[in-house]
C-alpha positions in Angstrom: 42.5 34.9 37.2 44.6 34.0 40.2 45.0 37.7 41.0 41.2 38.1 41.2 40.8 35.2 43.5 43.5 36.5 45.7 41.7 39.9 45.9 38.5 38.0 46.7 40.1 36.5 49.8 40.8 40.0 51.2 37.7 41.8 49.8 35.8 43.6 52.5 32.1 43.1 52.3 29.6 45.9 53.3 27.4 43.7 55.4 25.2 46.7 56.3 24.0 47.0 52.8 23.2 43.3 52.6 21.3 43.3 55.9 19.1 46.3 55.2 15.6 46.0 53.9 16.1 47.9 50.6 18.2 46.5 47.8 21.9 47.3 48.1 23.3 50.0 45.7 24.9 48.6 42.6 28.1 50.2 41.3 27.7 51.9 37.9 31.1 51.3 36.4 31.3 49.4 33.1 34.3 47.1 32.6 35.4 46.7 29.0 37.9 44.7 27.0 38.4 44.1 23.3 39.1 40.4 22.6 40.9 38.9 19.6 39.8 35.3 19.5 42.5 32.7 19.5 41.4 30.0 17.1 43.4 27.3 18.9 41.7 28.2 22.2 38.2 28.2 20.5 39.0 24.7 19.0 40.1 23.4 22.4 36.8 24.7 23.9 34.8 23.0 21.2 36.6 19.8 21.8 36.0 20.0 25.5 32.2 20.6 25.2 31.9 18.4 22.1 30.5 21.1 19.9 29.7 19.7 16.4 31.0 21.1 13.1 28.9 24.2 12.7 28.6 27.5 10.7 28.0 29.3 14.0 30.1 29.6 17.2 29.1 27.9 20.3 26.5 30.2 22.0 28.3 30.1 25.3 31.8 30.8 24.2 31.7 34.5 24.6 30.1 34.1 28.0 33.0 32.0 29.1 35.5 34.6 27.8 33.8 37.3 29.8 34.5 35.7 33.1 37.5 37.8 34.0 35.5 41.0 33.4 32.7 39.6 35.5 35.1 39.0 38.3 36.5 42.5 38.1 32.9 43.8 38.2 32.1 41.7 41.3 35.3 42.9 42.9 34.5 46.5 42.4 35.4 48.5 45.5 31.8 49.8 45.7 30.3 46.4 45.4 28.8 45.1 48.6 28.8 41.4 47.5 31.5 38.8 48.3 33.0 37.0 45.3 33.8 33.8 47.2 30.6 32.1 48.3 28.5 33.3 45.4 26.2 30.7 43.9 25.8 30.8 40.1 22.0 30.5 39.9 20.9 31.2 36.4 21.9 32.4 32.9 20.2 34.0 30.0 22.1 34.3 26.7 20.8 36.1 23.6 22.7 35.9 20.3 21.4 38.9 18.5 23.5 38.6 15.4 26.0 36.1 14.0 29.3 36.5 15.8 32.4 36.5 13.6 35.2 35.0 15.6 37.8 36.2 13.1 36.9 39.8 14.1 37.6 41.6 17.4 34.8 41.5 20.0 34.3 44.5 22.4 33.0 43.2 25.7 31.2 45.4 28.2 30.3 44.0 31.7 28.3 45.8 34.4 25.9 45.2 37.2 22.3 45.0 35.9 19.8 44.3 38.7 19.4 43.0 42.2 16.3 41.6 43.9 15.3 39.9 47.1 15.6 36.1 47.4 14.3 33.9 50.2 17.9 33.0 50.9 19.4 36.5 50.5 19.9 38.5 47.3 20.0 37.6 43.7 22.2 39.9 41.6 22.6 40.1 37.8 25.8 40.8 35.9 25.3 41.7 32.2 27.7 41.2 29.3 27.2 43.0 26.1 29.4 42.2 23.1 29.8 44.4 20.1 31.4 44.0 16.7 32.0 47.0 14.4 29.9 49.0 16.9 26.9 46.7 16.6 25.5 44.8 19.5 25.7 41.1 18.6 25.5 39.3 22.0 24.0 39.8 25.4 24.2 37.6 28.5 22.9 38.0 32.0 24.4 35.9 34.8 22.5 35.7 38.0 24.3 35.0 41.3 22.8 34.2 44.7 24.3 36.0 47.7 23.2 34.0 50.8 22.5 36.0 53.9 19.9 36.0 56.7 18.2 39.3 56.9 14.7 40.9 57.3 14.5 41.8 53.6 14.3 38.3 52.2 11.5 37.4 49.8 9.0 34.7 50.9 9.6 31.2 49.7 7.2 30.6 46.8 6.7 27.7 44.5 8.8 28.3 41.4 7.0 27.6 38.2 9.1 25.2 36.1 9.7 25.9 32.5 8.1 22.6 31.5 4.9 22.9 33.5 2.8 23.8 30.5 4.1 21.2 28.0 3.6 17.6 27.3 6.3 15.6 29.0 5.5 12.4 27.1 7.9 13.4 24.3 10.8 13.5 26.8 13.8 11.9 25.1 17.2 10.9 26.4 19.7 12.3 23.9 22.9 11.5 25.7 24.3 9.6 28.7 27.7 11.1 29.7 30.4 9.9 32.1 32.0 13.0 33.6 35.6 12.5 34.7 37.1 13.6 38.0 39.4 16.0 36.2 36.7 17.8 34.3 36.8 20.8 36.6 40.5 21.2 36.2 40.3 20.9 32.3 37.6 23.6 32.1 39.4 25.8 34.6 42.4 25.8 32.3 40.2 26.9 29.4 38.1 29.4 31.2 40.5 30.7 33.8 37.9 29.9 36.5 40.1 28.3 39.2 37.5 28.4 41.9 38.7 25.8 44.4 35.4 24.0 44.5 36.1 22.8 41.0 39.7 21.6 41.3 39.9 18.7 43.9 38.1 17.0 46.7 40.4 18.6 49.2 39.9 22.1 48.1 36.2 21.7 47.6 35.8 20.4 51.2 37.2 23.7 52.4 34.1 25.4 51.0 31.6 22.8 52.3 31.4 20.4 49.3 32.0 16.7 49.8 33.7 16.4 46.4 34.7 18.8 43.6 31.9 19.9 41.3 31.7 20.6 37.6 31.4 24.2 36.5 27.8 25.1 35.8 28.7 26.6 32.5 30.6 23.4 31.4 27.4 21.4 32.1 25.2 23.8 30.3 27.7 24.1 27.3 27.9 20.4 27.1 24.0 20.1 27.1 23.7 22.6 24.3 26.3 20.8 22.2 24.4 17.5 22.8 21.1 19.1 21.7 22.5 20.6 18.5 24.4 17.4 17.6 21.1 15.6 17.9 19.3 17.7 15.3 19.3 16.8 11.6 20.5 20.3 10.6 23.2 20.5 13.2 25.7 22.2 10.9 23.4 25.1 10.1 21.3 25.3 13.3 21.4 28.8 14.8 20.9 29.0 18.5 19.2 32.4 19.3 18.7 32.2 23.0 19.5 30.0 26.0 17.9 30.4 29.4 19.0 28.2 32.2 18.4 27.7 35.9 21.1 25.8 37.8 19.6 23.5 40.5 22.0 20.9 42.0 25.8 20.6 41.5 27.4 17.8 39.4 29.8 16.1 41.8 32.9 14.7 40.1 33.2 12.0 38.9 29.6 11.3 37.9 27.3 10.1 35.2 24.7 12.5 33.8 21.8 12.2 31.4 20.8 15.0 29.0 17.1 15.0 28.0 15.2 16.9 25.3 11.4 17.6 25.5 8.6 19.8 24.4 10.4 20.4 21.1 8.9 22.5 18.3 10.4 23.9 15.1 11.9 26.8 17.0 12.1 25.9 20.7 13.0 23.0 23.0 13.5 22.3 26.7 16.5 20.5 28.1 17.1 18.8 31.5 20.4 17.5 32.9 19.8 14.8 35.5 21.6 12.1 37.4 21.7 8.6 35.9 18.7 7.5 37.9 16.7 10.6 36.9 16.0 11.4 40.5 17.9 14.8 40.7 17.9 17.6 38.2 21.2 19.5 37.8 19.8 22.1 35.5 16.8 23.0 33.4 17.2 25.0 30.2 15.2 26.5 27.4 16.7 26.8 23.9 15.3 29.0 21.0 16.7 28.3 17.5 16.2 28.6 13.8 17.8 27.6 10.5 19.1 31.2 10.0 22.1 31.2 7.6 
């Protein structure tokens, strides 16, 4: 995706739309591509995020493969948003049917929604994946566009996903040392060569003291850890993942993955620093023993 990042450097942003009170107009174009999954690439992804032997694909693999389409969408000539400087704020992934990686997957990406945020605008990009004409997968990626303008929503206390559950069952399921080259490894797999992930020098250009891990790597790794921790890991079917990214994982680092509020169909995950003082992400996972 070097071409996309080059375009991003020269993309003209319609600041007037971002500064006005009403939400900016979203382009209606749908970007499509039919993918034939490379088994070697999928195996490399599974190895990178430590996905256990499973009857089902990793629930975030298609989301990763859709990144070039998402970038094309964000670079749409009618899009008022900059690509560089966007903050990946949240994700919601729904696996509607079993995805057969031996069959072609038609991916469709488009803008979905935009809403005021106390720091600017939050915009959603939707991926829909189909096999044999049937919708099997849907993902919504939310990005924060920081801008100071009169439209911004007031700062309100965000309700945390674990506010209504008993935190006494919180369990540390994995301590993980994250190497300095994690960003470069994941970039090679995903094609996301955003400079903030590659080195300390390139990250400093964009205001980070060190390079940071891709949010989707951190989330993928947390989901793998959760599934591996279950007795029926091989057959466990992840139906939905909802995540809010909070603080970046600077590289190198040590992170802790926690599970809590677990029922027979649902669990909450947190990824924190080793001292449990800072939360990098909070996620909700819905699952079943669906064959």
